[in-house]
C-alpha positions as CSV (number, residue, x, y, z in Angstrom):
1,K,14.4,33.3,151.5
2,Y,15.5,32.9,148.3
3,A,14.1,29.3,148.1
4,A,10.5,30.9,149.1
5,K,11.2,33.4,145.9
6,D,11.1,36.4,148.7
7,Y,14.0,38.2,146.8
8,D,13.9,41.4,148.7
9,K,14.2,39.9,152.2
10,A,16.8,37.7,150.6
11,M,18.6,40.6,149.2
12,E,18.7,42.1,152.4
13,Y,20.4,38.8,154.4
14,Y,23.1,38.7,151.6
15,Q,23.6,42.6,152.0
16,K,24.3,42.2,155.2
17,I,26.9,38.8,154.9
18,S,28.4,41.0,152.1
19,T,29.6,43.7,154.4
20,T,29.8,42.4,157.7
21,Y,32.0,39.2,156.7
22,S,33.5,40.8,153.5
23,N,36.6,38.7,153.7
24,A,35.0,35.7,154.7
25,P,34.7,32.7,152.1
26,L,30.7,33.3,152.8
27,A,30.8,36.9,151.2
28,Y,31.5,35.4,147.7
29,A,28.8,33.3,148.2
30,A,26.5,36.3,149.2
31,M,27.4,38.4,146.3
32,N,27.2,35.8,143.7
33,R,23.2,35.0,145.0
34,M,22.5,39.1,145.0
35,A,23.3,38.7,141.1
36,M,21.3,35.8,141.3
37,C,18.4,37.8,142.7
38,Y,18.7,40.6,140.5
39,N,18.5,38.2,137.6
40,V,15.2,36.8,138.7
41,Q,13.5,40.2,139.2
42,G,14.3,40.7,135.6
43,K,16.6,43.9,136.9
44,A,19.4,43.9,134.3
45,A,21.3,47.1,135.2
46,E,21.5,46.1,139.1
47,E,22.8,42.7,137.8
48,I,25.4,43.9,135.6
49,K,26.6,46.4,138.9
50,A,26.3,43.2,141.6
51,L,28.1,41.2,139.2
52,E,30.8,43.7,138.5
53,D,31.3,43.8,142.1
54,Y,31.7,40.3,142.6
55,I,34.0,39.9,139.7
56,K,36.4,42.4,141.3
57,K,36.2,41.2,144.3
58,L,36.8,37.4,143.1
59,E,39.9,39.0,140.8
60,K,41.9,39.8,143.9
61,K,41.8,35.9,145.2
62,D,45.0,34.6,144.3
63,S,43.3,31.8,142.8
64,P,39.9,32.9,141.7
65,G,39.4,29.4,140.0
66,F,36.3,28.8,137.9
67,A,33.7,31.1,139.7
68,L,35.3,33.6,138.1
69,I,34.4,32.4,134.6
70,G,31.3,31.8,135.0
71,A,30.5,35.3,136.5
72,K,32.0,36.9,133.3
73,N,30.0,34.9,131.5
74,R,26.7,35.8,133.2
75,L,28.0,39.6,133.1
76,A,28.4,39.2,129.4
77,Y,24.5,37.6,129.1
78,A,23.5,40.3,131.3
79,Y,24.8,42.7,128.8
80,M,23.2,40.8,126.0
81,R,19.8,41.6,127.3
82,Q,19.8,44.8,127.9
83,G,20.2,44.9,123.9
84,G,20.8,48.2,121.9
85,K,23.8,50.0,123.0
86,N,25.2,47.2,125.1
87,V,25.4,44.8,122.4
88,P,29.0,45.6,121.7
89,A,29.8,45.5,125.4
90,A,28.5,42.0,125.4
91,V,30.4,40.8,122.6
92,N,33.6,42.1,124.0
93,R,33.1,40.2,127.3
94,F,32.0,36.9,125.4
95,I,35.1,37.5,123.5
96,E,37.3,37.3,126.9
97,V,35.5,34.7,128.1
98,I,36.1,32.6,125.0
99,K,40.1,33.6,124.9
100,S,40.5,32.6,128.8
101,L,39.0,29.4,128.3
102,S,40.6,28.9,124.9
103,D,44.0,28.4,126.5
104,E,44.4,24.7,127.6
105,K,46.8,26.2,130.4
106,N,44.1,28.4,131.8
107,P,44.1,28.6,135.8
108,Y,40.1,28.2,135.9
109,V,39.6,24.9,134.9
110,K,40.7,22.3,137.0
111,T,38.3,19.0,137.7
112,P,36.7,16.9,135.2
113,E,33.2,18.6,135.9
114,E,34.7,21.9,135.7
115,R,36.2,20.9,132.2
116,E,32.6,20.0,131.0
117,A,31.0,23.2,132.1
118,A,33.9,24.8,130.1
119,Q,33.2,23.6,127.3
120,Q,29.4,24.4,127.4
121,I,30.1,27.9,128.6
122,L,32.6,28.1,125.8
123,C,30.2,26.6,123.2
124,S,27.4,29.0,124.5
125,A,29.7,32.1,124.2
126,I,30.9,31.7,120.8
127,Y,26.8,31.6,119.8
128,Y,25.6,34.7,121.8
129,K,29.3,36.5,120.6
130,S,28.3,35.4,117.2
131,Q,24.3,36.7,117.7
132,G,25.5,40.2,118.8
133,Y,28.2,40.2,115.9
134,A,24.9,39.6,113.5
135,T,22.7,42.6,115.3
136,L,25.4,45.1,115.0
137,T,24.2,48.1,112.7
138,K,26.8,50.6,113.4
139,P,29.3,51.7,112.2
140,E,28.2,50.7,108.8
141,D,31.2,50.4,107.4
142,K,32.3,47.4,109.9
143,L,28.7,45.7,109.1
144,A,30.7,42.9,106.4
145,D,33.3,42.3,108.9
146,Y,30.5,41.9,111.6
147,R,28.4,39.5,109.8
148,R,31.5,37.6,108.3
149,L,32.5,37.1,112.0
150,A,28.7,35.9,112.6
151,I,29.1,33.7,110.2
152,E,32.1,32.0,111.1
153,G,31.2,32.0,114.8
154,F,27.9,30.4,113.9
155,T,29.7,28.0,111.8
156,T,32.4,27.0,114.8
157,V,29.2,25.8,117.1
158,A,27.8,23.6,114.3
159,Q,31.3,21.9,113.4
160,K,33.0,21.9,117.0
161,Y,29.7,21.4,119.1
162,P,27.2,19.1,116.8
163,K,25.6,17.6,119.5
164,S,25.3,20.8,121.6
165,S,21.3,22.6,122.0
166,Y,23.0,25.5,120.2
167,A,24.1,23.7,116.9
168,P,20.6,24.1,115.1
169,G,20.1,27.6,115.8
170,A,23.8,28.3,114.6
171,L,22.9,26.7,111.0
172,S,19.6,28.6,110.9
173,Q,21.2,31.7,111.8
174,V,24.0,31.2,108.9
175,A,21.2,30.3,106.3
176,T,19.6,33.8,107.3
177,I,22.6,36.3,107.2
178,Y,23.7,34.3,104.0
179,T,20.1,35.5,102.8
180,M,19.9,38.9,104.1
181,L,23.4,39.0,102.4
182,G,21.6,38.2,99.0
183,D,23.3,34.9,98.9
184,P,20.7,32.6,98.4
185,D,23.0,29.6,97.3
186,K,24.9,29.5,100.4
187,A,21.8,29.9,102.5
188,Q,20.3,27.0,101.0
189,N,23.3,24.7,101.9
190,A,23.2,25.8,105.4
191,L,19.7,24.7,105.7
192,D,20.6,21.4,103.6
193,Q,23.0,20.9,106.4
194,L,20.5,21.8,108.9
195,K,18.1,19.3,107.3
196,R,20.9,16.6,107.2
197,Q,22.1,16.7,111.1
198,F,18.9,17.9,112.6
199,P,15.7,17.1,111.0
200,D,13.4,17.1,113.8
201,S,14.6,20.1,115.0
202,A,12.1,23.1,115.5
203,E,14.9,25.7,113.2
204,D,14.5,22.6,110.8
205,K,10.8,23.1,110.4
206,N,10.9,26.6,110.1
207,A,13.9,27.2,108.4
208,Q,12.7,26.9,104.8
209,F,9.5,29.2,105.2
210,L,11.9,31.9,106.6
211,L,14.0,31.8,103.9
212,A,10.9,32.1,101.2
213,L,9.5,34.9,103.3
214,T,12.7,36.9,103.5
215,L,13.8,36.4,100.0
216,L,10.2,37.7,99.0
217,K,11.0,40.5,100.9
218,L,14.0,41.3,99.1
219,G,12.1,41.1,95.8
220,R,13.9,37.7,94.5
């Protein structure tokens, strides 16, 4: 049913498995699929609840493995997609994922494939955590700290993961934040780096225009 995109029917099947065989390995797969169904249906609130239930079940295992990190990362994304008041929750959950994966002796990553996937998750988590900081507007007395943390995170992505798909966007975001902070020289430095490293990227093609537009709006 899932492959046929009949998600409502698939949900009935997964729900039955997760309750009838709650202690069986198949129950974990069913709970995971339930969250995936909500995701493709665009039901963010339901996805969040399903992922939280799935994570609680995984955390009860002696060795939850890489599945726990993957689920926590998806939960952070789900909060991020909700936007608004959910952004702080997203940022906190991305921070949790980053801390877990930054420990080389973490118990979640065991195989070469998982190590590679972990690096991809770590890169994206740093990027979206930074994006969250960049969009926060309250409290006002914390805005300078949030923008600084956003710049630090985006810079880390660009420097540590230059071959990732997130690197061009990270440099573009750095330029945008510096522009909004009234520091066009640092913004231009970021754009120059963007042009050097990613001359054919969509971000580079749009960056100069966006910088000029932002400066115009700021009256500079």
